[in-house]
N, C-alpha and C positions, 0 to 999 in steps of 0.2 A: 504494499501499499505505499503511495506517495505521501511525502511528508511536505510541510513548508519548504524548506531548504531545495527540495527536488523540484518542485512547482517554479521556484524562484530561479534556479538554473534552467529550467527548460524554455522560460519567458525570456531570460537573456540569451541562449541560444538562437532564438527567434529574432534577436535583434531591439528586444522592447527594454526601455529603461524602468528600472523599479521606482515606483512613487509610494507616497503614503496611501493613497488610495486603492492601489493595486496590492500591496501589501494586508490592508483590511482586506480587500474582496477575498483574496486566496485564503487567508486566515477563517473567514466567516464560513467559506464554502467546504472549509477542512473540516471545521466544527459540526457543521451540518451536512454531511454527505450523504446521509441517507433520507433525507427528506425533500420535498419542494418548498423554495422560500418565495416568496412573493417579491415583485419588485420594491414595494414601499418599506418593506421591513429590511431589505438589504438597504436601500438608501439611508434609512434610519441610521442603522448601524455604521454608515459611513460617516454621516453627519456627526454623529456622537464622536467619532473618533478622530475624524479629519474636518472641523466645522468650515474651514474657509474653500471647501471642493464644491464647484458648481454642478447640476444637474448634466450637462453636456459631457463632462468629462466621465462620470459615473455610466452612461450610455455608452460612450466610446471603449470605456474599459471592459463593459460586459458585452459589448458586440466583438470585441477583439478576443474575448475569451471564449466566447460562442463558436468564433471562426476556426479557434485554434483547437477546438474539441475539449476544452476545460470543463464547459459547463452546456447543458441543454437547455433550451427555450422552448416553452409551450405557452401557447396564448388560450387561457380557458375562458367558455363563455362566463359572463357575470363574476369572472374573477380577476380577468386580466390576466398578463404576463407572469408567469413563474419560472424559475430556474432551479435546475439540479446539477450536480456535481456527477460528471459523469468521465473523466480524465482516467484512462486505462481500465475503464471498468467496462462489464457489458452494456451497451445503453438500451433502456427499455424501450418498447415501442408501444402505443397507445390508440385506444380507441376513445374520442370524445364527443359526448352528445351535445350538439349545437344548441340546444335549448336549455336542458338544466345544468349541463356543464360536468355530468357523472364522468367520471376518467375511468377507464379500466386497462390495466396492462394487457398488451396484446398477445393473440396466440402464437407461441413460439415455433411450433411446426409451419405456420403460415410465412412468417417471417423467414424462417430458414430455407423457404422454398424461393422467395423473393430473393435473397442473397444468393443462392444457387444461380437463378437466371440472370441476375447482373453479372455475373462472370462470363456471360455469353455475349455481353457488349463490347462490342469492338473498342479499344483507346479509352477503356475505363479502368481505373483501380479505385476498389472500396475502400475509404479511410475510416469513417465513422459513422455508419450508417444509422439514420434515426428515421422512423416512420411514425405517422401519426396521420390517422384516420379520423375526419370528422364526419359526422350521421347524427341518426336519432335513436336513442335506447327504446327497448319494447314499451316503456311507460309513456314517453313523450310521443313516439308515433302513432301510438293508439289515441291520442288525445288532438292529433294534427287535423 
């Protein structure tokens, strides 16, 4: 399992400069690596530790961490964006109800078939595959 110093080293190897806000984000995700973190909660943690950071900097750091495969972003109906730590972990796949926001982890067998099919795609190399299907749960579907 990766530690703070390992992630810092990884980010530096990608040419990123370590800032106080990046340090706080890294530590917060490591401390909460088994749960979903709403943006507002993450923002509060950063403001509590680095009060002079602006919102744009927070968004840029999050976007960079998502693009590097350190965190995964999910957009849940009625809840907004949430994030979870996925660096060197098996990335979970989800089915999310567009009406009520109910979130279920996906069927592993289905995703294994999709990953296998991706091997057939020319000039493509899978790095950190994440699939999110949006639809309607059975409860919401009957009320449509």
